[in-house]
N, C-alpha and C positions, 0 to 999 in steps of 0.2 A: 837523088830519090830521097824523099822525105820518110823519116823513120816515125812510125807512130806510136811504139812501146805499147802495142795493143794489150798484151798480158796484164800490165800494170793498170790501163785503164779500164779493162773488163774487172779486174780485182776491186778497185775502187767503186765502180757502178754496182757491183754486185753486194759489196758490203752496203752501200746504201740502200739497195732493195731489200736486203735482209734485215735491216734496220727497221724497216717499214712493215715489217710483219704484224699482222693483225689489223692494219689499216682497211678500209674498204674501197672497192671498186679499183680505178687506176693508181690510186694511191700506193697499192701494195703490190703492183707489177711492173710498170713503168717507171724508167728512171727519172725522167723530167719529173714527173709528179710526186714521185717517192721523196726525191730530194727535197723538194718545197716542203712537204709535209713533215720529213724528218726534222729539218732544220727549224721549222716552226715549233715543233713539239719539244727540241731540246732548248728553244728561247723560253718556253712556258715552263719547263722542269727548272731551268737555271734560276728564273724569278721566284718560283713557287717554292723552292728550297729555302729561301729568305722569308717569303710571305708566311710559310708554315710556322716558323719560329714565333711570328707576331700574333698568329691565330691561337696557337698554343698558350701564350701569355695572356690573351684575353680570357680564354677559357678558364684559366687558374684564378684570374681575377675575380670573374663572375661566380666561381665555386667558392673562394674565401669568402666574398661579399654575402652570399647568402648565408653560408655559416656563421660569419660575424654578427650579421644582423638578427639571426635566430637567437643569438647569446646578447642581445641588445647593444650592439655596436657597430658603428658604420666601418666599411672598408678602410677608409683614410684613416681613422682614428686607431682602428686595430694595427695598422701598419706603422703608423707614427709611435704607439705605445711600443711595439716590438723593437724598433728602431732605438727609442729611447732606453729599453732593456738591454740592448747589444745583443739581441737575439740573432743568430746567423743563419736561421732558415730561409730558404729562397722561397719564392711563390711556388715552385712546383712541388716542392716537400708539403708546404701548407695546404696546397689545395687536395693533395692526396690524403693527408691527415683529416682535412674538413670532411671528405667524402668517407674516409674508411673507419675513423676513431674518434667518435664525439666527444669522450672523456677526456682525451689528450688535447682536443682542440679546446674544450673549456678551459683546461690548465694555461694553455697559451693565451687565451682571452684574460683571464685572472692576472696573469704576468703582465699583459698589455696594460689591463686597468690599473694594476699597482704602479706600473712605470709612468703612466699618464699623470696619475697622483703626485707622485713624487717629482715629476719634471718640473724646473722653475719656469714661472711665467715668463713668456717670450718679452723681452725689453722692448719698448717703443723707440722710435727713432732718437738717437742721442742728439743732444742740442749743443 
Protein backbone atom coordinates (compact mmCIF):
# COMPACT_ATOMS: atom_id res chain seq x y z
CA UNK A 1 0.00 0.00 0.00
CA UNK A 2 1.31 3.44 -1.00
CA UNK A 3 1.86 5.93 1.82
CA UNK A 4 0.98 9.52 0.88
CA UNK A 5 2.03 11.40 4.04
CA UNK A 6 -1.15 13.45 3.72
CA UNK A 7 -0.52 15.56 6.81
CA UNK A 8 2.79 16.93 5.48
CA UNK A 9 1.35 17.47 1.99
CA UNK A 10 -1.63 19.34 3.38
CA UNK A 11 0.62 21.48 5.58
CA UNK A 12 2.86 22.34 2.62
CA UNK A 13 -0.14 23.29 0.46
CA UNK A 14 -1.77 25.28 3.26
CA UNK A 15 1.46 27.20 3.80
CA UNK A 16 1.51 28.15 0.11
CA UNK A 17 -2.15 29.25 0.06
CA UNK A 18 -1.59 31.27 3.25
CA UNK A 19 1.39 32.99 1.60
CA UNK A 20 -0.94 34.00 -1.25
CA UNK A 21 -3.21 35.94 1.13
CA UNK A 22 -4.29 39.19 -0.47
CA UNK A 23 -4.00 37.92 -4.04
CA UNK A 24 -7.11 38.11 -6.21
CA UNK A 25 -9.41 35.38 -7.52
CA UNK A 26 -8.05 31.81 -7.85
CA UNK A 27 -4.55 32.89 -6.93
CA UNK A 28 -5.55 33.27 -3.27
CA UNK A 29 -7.61 30.08 -2.89
CA UNK A 30 -6.42 27.32 -5.21
CA UNK A 31 -3.05 25.69 -4.55
CA UNK A 32 -1.97 25.35 -8.17
CA UNK A 33 -2.49 29.03 -8.97
CA UNK A 34 -1.37 30.25 -5.55
CA UNK A 35 1.90 28.34 -5.91
CA UNK A 36 2.67 29.98 -9.27
CA UNK A 37 1.74 33.43 -7.99
CA UNK A 38 3.80 33.15 -4.78
CA UNK A 39 6.84 31.79 -6.64
CA UNK A 40 6.61 34.65 -9.13
CA UNK A 41 6.20 37.18 -6.35
CA UNK A 42 9.21 35.84 -4.49
CA UNK A 43 11.34 36.13 -7.62
CA UNK A 44 10.37 39.79 -7.93
CA UNK A 45 11.04 40.36 -4.23
CA UNK A 46 14.53 38.80 -4.48
CA UNK A 47 15.40 40.86 -7.56
CA UNK A 48 13.95 44.11 -6.26
CA UNK A 49 15.83 43.96 -2.96
CA UNK A 50 18.89 44.58 -5.12
CA UNK A 51 17.20 47.06 -7.48
CA UNK A 52 16.10 49.14 -4.48
CA UNK A 53 19.73 49.86 -3.64
CA UNK A 54 20.36 51.09 -7.18
CA UNK A 55 17.30 53.33 -7.28
CA UNK A 56 18.13 54.94 -3.96
CA UNK A 57 21.66 55.67 -5.16
CA UNK A 58 20.19 57.37 -8.29
CA UNK A 59 17.90 59.43 -6.07
CA UNK A 60 20.80 60.52 -3.88
CA UNK A 61 22.84 61.50 -6.94
CA UNK A 62 19.98 63.62 -8.29
CA UNK A 63 19.55 65.42 -4.95
CA UNK A 64 23.28 66.08 -4.59
CA UNK A 65 23.50 67.29 -8.20
CA UNK A 66 20.60 69.72 -7.74
CA UNK A 67 22.11 71.21 -4.59
CA UNK A 68 25.62 71.35 -6.07
CA UNK A 69 24.42 73.09 -9.24
CA UNK A 70 22.53 75.63 -7.11
CA UNK A 71 25.91 76.36 -5.51
CA UNK A 72 27.59 76.67 -8.93
CA UNK A 73 29.31 73.28 -9.14
CA UNK A 74 28.47 70.12 -11.09
CA UNK A 75 27.91 66.77 -9.39
CA UNK A 76 31.05 65.17 -10.77
CA UNK A 77 33.29 68.11 -9.83
CA UNK A 78 31.71 68.24 -6.37
CA UNK A 79 32.38 64.53 -5.74
CA UNK A 80 35.89 64.89 -7.20
CA UNK A 81 36.57 67.77 -4.82
CA UNK A 82 35.29 65.85 -1.80
CA UNK A 83 37.50 62.89 -2.71
CA UNK A 84 40.50 65.21 -3.09
CA UNK A 85 39.69 66.67 0.33
CA UNK A 86 39.46 63.12 1.73
CA UNK A 87 35.89 63.75 2.93
CA UNK A 88 34.45 60.40 4.04
CA UNK A 89 30.73 61.23 3.68
CA UNK A 90 28.78 58.83 1.48
CA UNK A 91 26.09 59.83 -1.01
CA UNK A 92 23.24 58.93 1.35
CA UNK A 93 24.48 61.39 3.99
CA UNK A 94 25.36 64.04 1.39
CA UNK A 95 21.84 63.83 -0.08
CA UNK A 96 20.31 64.20 3.37
CA UNK A 97 22.46 67.25 4.12
CA UNK A 98 21.61 68.72 0.70
CA UNK A 99 17.88 68.31 1.35
CA UNK A 100 17.78 69.48 4.98
CA UNK A 101 20.72 71.78 5.76
CA UNK A 102 21.71 74.25 3.05
CA UNK A 103 24.34 75.97 5.21
CA UNK A 104 26.20 72.73 5.93
CA UNK A 105 26.03 71.76 2.26
CA UNK A 106 27.48 75.18 1.38
CA UNK A 107 30.44 74.40 3.67
CA UNK A 108 30.93 71.09 1.85
CA UNK A 109 30.88 72.91 -1.50
CA UNK A 110 33.55 75.30 -0.18
CA UNK A 111 35.68 72.36 0.98
CA UNK A 112 35.29 70.71 -2.44
CA UNK A 113 36.21 73.93 -4.28
CA UNK A 114 39.33 74.48 -2.17
CA UNK A 115 40.42 70.88 -2.67
CA UNK A 116 39.94 71.21 -6.44
CA UNK A 117 42.02 74.41 -6.43
CA UNK A 118 44.86 72.77 -4.51
CA UNK A 119 44.68 69.51 -6.47
CA UNK A 120 47.73 69.03 -8.72
CA UNK A 121 46.96 69.10 -12.43
CA UNK A 122 46.55 65.65 -13.95
CA UNK A 123 49.77 64.57 -15.59
CA UNK A 124 49.51 63.68 -19.25
CA UNK A 125 50.66 60.36 -20.61
CA UNK A 126 54.28 59.86 -19.65
CA UNK A 127 56.63 59.40 -22.57
